[in-house]
C-alpha positions in Angstrom: -71.7 4.1 52.4 -74.4 6.4 52.7 -75.8 8.1 49.7 -74.9 12.3 49.5 -78.2 12.8 47.3 -80.2 14.1 50.1 -81.0 17.2 51.9 -79.7 18.0 55.7 -83.6 17.2 56.7 -82.8 13.4 55.4 -85.4 13.6 52.7 -84.9 12.3 49.6 -85.4 14.6 46.3 -88.4 12.9 44.2 -86.9 11.8 40.8 -88.4 9.6 38.2 -85.7 9.8 35.3 -82.2 8.3 35.7 -79.3 9.1 33.2 -76.4 7.2 32.3 -73.5 9.5 30.6 -70.6 7.7 29.1 -67.7 10.0 28.5 -64.8 9.0 25.8 -61.5 9.8 25.8 -61.5 11.4 22.3 -64.3 13.7 23.1 -66.6 11.6 20.7 -70.6 11.2 20.8 -70.8 7.7 19.7 -70.8 4.4 20.8 -70.1 1.0 19.4 -73.7 -0.5 18.8 -73.0 -4.2 20.3 -71.5 -2.5 23.5 -74.5 -0.4 24.0 -76.9 -3.5 23.5 -74.7 -5.4 26.0 -74.6 -2.6 29.0 -78.4 -2.0 28.3 -79.5 -5.5 29.1 -77.3 -5.5 32.1 -78.8 -2.5 33.3 -82.2 -3.3 32.7 -81.7 -6.8 34.6 -80.3 -4.5 37.7 -83.5 -2.6 37.5 -85.7 -5.7 37.2 -84.0 -7.1 40.0 -84.5 -4.4 42.2 -87.9 -4.0 41.8 -88.5 -7.7 42.2 -86.5 -7.4 45.8 -88.5 -4.6 47.0 -91.9 -5.8 45.8 -92.5 -2.5 43.9 -93.9 -2.3 40.2 -91.7 -0.7 37.5 -92.5 0.7 34.0 -89.9 1.8 32.2 -89.6 3.9 29.0 -86.3 4.7 27.0 -86.0 8.3 25.6 -83.7 9.0 23.0 -79.9 8.7 23.6 -78.2 12.6 23.9 -74.8 13.9 22.9 -72.2 15.2 25.4 -70.4 12.1 25.8 -73.1 9.8 24.9 -76.3 10.0 27.4 -78.9 6.6 27.7 -81.9 8.0 29.4 -84.6 5.8 31.2 -87.9 7.1 32.7 -89.1 5.3 35.3 -93.3 5.2 35.3 -95.7 4.5 38.0 -98.5 6.0 39.7 -96.8 6.3 43.2 -94.0 9.0 42.8 -92.6 8.3 46.2 -92.1 4.7 45.3 -90.6 5.7 42.0 -88.4 7.9 43.9 -87.1 5.4 45.9 -86.7 2.9 42.8 -84.8 5.9 41.2 -82.5 6.4 44.2 -81.7 2.8 44.7 -81.0 2.2 41.1 -78.3 5.1 40.9 -76.4 3.9 44.1 -76.3 0.6 43.4 -74.8 0.9 39.6 -72.1 3.5 41.1 -71.6 2.2 44.3 -68.0 1.8 44.9 -67.5 -2.0 46.4 -66.7 -1.7 49.9 -65.5 -5.7 50.3 -63.9 -8.1 48.3 -64.5 -8.7 44.8 -66.2 -12.5 45.4 -70.0 -13.0 45.7 -70.1 -12.9 49.7 -72.2 -14.5 52.0 -74.6 -11.9 52.8 -75.2 -11.3 49.0 -76.1 -15.4 48.8 -77.8 -15.8 51.9 -81.1 -15.5 50.2 -80.1 -18.6 48.1 -81.2 -20.4 51.4 -83.5 -18.3 53.6 -84.6 -15.9 50.6 -88.9 -15.7 51.3 -88.3 -15.9 54.7 -85.1 -13.5 55.3 -86.5 -10.9 52.5 -90.2 -11.1 54.2 -88.8 -10.3 57.3 -86.7 -7.2 56.3 -89.5 -5.7 53.6 -91.8 -5.8 56.3 -89.7 -3.5 58.6 -89.5 -1.3 55.5 -92.8 -1.3 54.9 -92.6 0.1 51.6 -96.0 -0.8 50.3 -97.3 1.5 52.2 -95.4 4.6 50.9 -98.4 7.2 49.4 -97.8 9.5 46.8 -97.8 12.6 49.3 -95.7 10.8 51.4 -92.1 12.2 51.9 -89.3 9.6 50.7 -87.1 9.4 54.0 -83.1 8.9 54.3 -83.7 5.5 56.3 -86.3 4.1 53.8 -83.4 4.6 51.3 -80.7 3.3 53.4 -82.4 0.2 54.5 -83.6 -0.6 50.9 -80.2 -0.5 49.2 -79.0 -2.6 52.1 -81.8 -5.1 51.2 -81.0 -4.9 47.3 -77.1 -5.1 47.8 -77.8 -9.0 49.3 -79.1 -10.0 45.7 -76.2 -11.9 44.4 -77.8 -11.3 40.9 -77.5 -7.3 41.0 -73.6 -7.6 41.7 -73.3 -10.3 39.4 -75.0 -8.5 36.4 -73.1 -5.2 37.4 -69.9 -7.1 37.6 -70.6 -8.1 34.0 -71.7 -4.1 33.0 -68.3 -3.2 34.3 -66.8 -5.9 32.7 -68.0 -5.1 29.2 -67.2 -1.1 29.9 -63.4 -2.1 31.0 -62.6 -3.9 27.5 -63.7 -0.4 25.7 -60.7 1.6 25.5 -62.4 4.5 24.4 -64.3 5.1 27.4 -63.1 7.4 30.3 -65.8 7.3 32.7 -69.2 7.0 33.4 -71.7 9.3 35.4 -75.1 8.5 36.5 -77.7 11.3 37.5 -81.4 11.4 38.9 -83.8 13.8 37.4 -87.1 15.2 37.7 -89.5 16.9 35.4 -86.1 17.1 32.9 -84.3 18.7 36.0 -81.0 17.5 38.0 -81.8 16.0 40.9 -78.6 16.0 43.5 -75.4 15.3 43.2 -73.8 13.0 40.0 -72.5 10.0 40.8 -69.1 9.3 39.1 -67.2 6.2 38.2 -63.5 6.1 36.8 -62.2 4.3 34.3 -59.7 3.1 36.5 -62.4 1.9 39.4 -64.0 -0.1 36.9 -62.0 -3.5 37.6 -63.1 -3.2 41.2 -66.5 -3.6 40.5 -65.6 -7.2 38.3 -66.3 -10.4 40.6 -63.0 -12.5 39.9 -65.2 -15.6 39.9 -68.5 -17.0 38.6 -68.2 -19.9 41.3 -70.5 -19.3 44.5 -69.2 -20.6 48.4 -70.5 -24.4 48.8 -73.4 -25.1 50.2 -73.6 -27.3 52.7 -76.5 -29.4 53.9 -76.1 -31.1 57.5 -79.3 -33.0 56.3 -80.6 -33.8 53.3 -83.2 -36.5 52.5 -82.2 -38.3 48.7 -84.6 -40.6 47.1 -81.7 -43.0 45.5 -82.5 -43.8 42.3 -79.3 -45.9 40.8 -76.9 -46.8 43.0 -73.1 -47.3 42.1 -72.1 -51.0 43.5 -69.0 -51.8 41.7 -65.7 -50.5 42.5 -64.3 -47.2 41.1 -65.3 -43.5 41.1 -69.2 -43.8 39.7 -71.5 -41.3 40.2 -74.9 -42.5 41.9 -78.0 -40.7 41.1 -80.9 -39.7 43.0 -84.1 -37.7 43.4 -83.5 -34.6 45.3 -85.4 -31.2 45.7 -87.9 -32.8 42.8 -84.8 -32.3 40.8 -82.8 -35.7 39.3 -79.2 -35.8 40.9 -76.0 -37.2 40.3 -73.6 -37.8 43.2 -70.4 -38.5 44.6 -70.7 -41.0 47.5 -67.6 -40.2 49.6 -68.5 -41.8 53.2 -66.2 -44.5 53.0 -67.8 -46.6 55.9 -71.1 -46.7 53.8 -69.9 -47.5 50.9 -67.6 -50.3 52.1 -71.2 -51.8 53.3 -72.3 -51.0 50.0 -69.7 -52.9 48.0 -69.8 -55.9 50.6 -73.9 -56.2 50.1 -74.8 -55.3 53.8 -77.1 -52.5 51.9 -80.0 -53.6 50.0 -81.6 -51.7 47.6 -85.4 -51.8 46.7 -87.3 -48.5 44.5 -88.1 -47.1 47.7 -85.4 -46.9 49.2 -83.6 -42.8 50.8 -80.8 -41.6 52.8 -80.4 -39.1 55.1 -77.4 -37.3 54.5 -75.0 -34.7 55.0 -74.3 -33.1 52.0 -72.4 -30.3 49.8 -73.1 -29.1 46.9 -70.4 -26.9 44.8 -72.1 -24.2 42.6 -71.8 -21.2 40.1 -73.5 -18.6 38.1 -74.7 -19.5 34.5 -74.7 -16.9 31.6 -78.7 -16.3 32.2 -77.6 -15.3 36.0 -79.5 -18.5 37.4 -77.9 -21.0 39.9 -76.1 -24.3 38.3 -74.9 -27.5 40.4 -71.6 -28.6 39.2 -70.9 -31.0 41.7 -72.5 -33.1 44.5 -70.8 -34.9 47.3 -72.0 -36.8 50.5 -70.0 -36.7 53.6 -72.0 -38.7 55.8 -74.8 -41.1 55.7 -76.8 -40.7 58.9 -79.3 -43.5 57.7 -81.4 -45.5 55.4 -85.1 -45.8 55.0 -86.4 -48.4 52.9 -90.4 -48.9 53.2 -90.7 -47.1 56.3 -87.9 -48.9 58.0 -85.0 -46.9 58.8 -81.2 -48.0 59.6 -78.5 -45.7 61.4 -75.0 -45.1 60.3 -72.6 -44.4 62.8 
């Protein structure tokens, strides 16, 4: 989806302020205090994730709310107005952009879990946002590329889902509008989201697609050498993990005593991890299973398994 808030020349208007306007069914000017604070928290997290993803500095100031429904106002502060304008424009699009895919965290959004630094560095290098100077015009292609990159951040999709989930539960609310400003003057068109569409922004689940690792090395801390569905313990990626040993051939060798363990015993494995997003937006491993043991290594001696 392309943003419509640009001139025919492809130049994005400068802006330094974002307004979130809540419209109510009863035409009142008050909002539930707890809901307002919870929604602002999600929005602020979205702003932070956008600036972190684009590697641009951001400082925010909040202006007093205004009537007319209820208006939240954030001033984006920085020395470089071109970069600030980019952040404001990206934020306006991301918050209001109608989802074009299903309501699950897509592979595109979670790609960065495995290749985060490499992927983002290459795409940021192409965008060259740090080179944007104060006097530079902000062109449409920079905005589109930035939105596409930010859209890959699963945390933003999750925070946006939380935001709309809270709004959907507030029956008084009729719609929201996002509008950019420059020097107290509105910039571009309003971006409206109707109440009937809120549910389309809400993720169906906090679960992430399973992560499959073809070759992982686990230092074994505690093997399960008795029959039964006992968990193994090991050391992987600088963390202690519990895992299921689902390679039946290797497990039988362990139960028969054909595999001898020491304090320097590791296994090379094919591994699957089930994951979900915790309440802080971080990734939590809910289950790890070993589908195949390729080899074991003890004191430098490597034994392969078919």
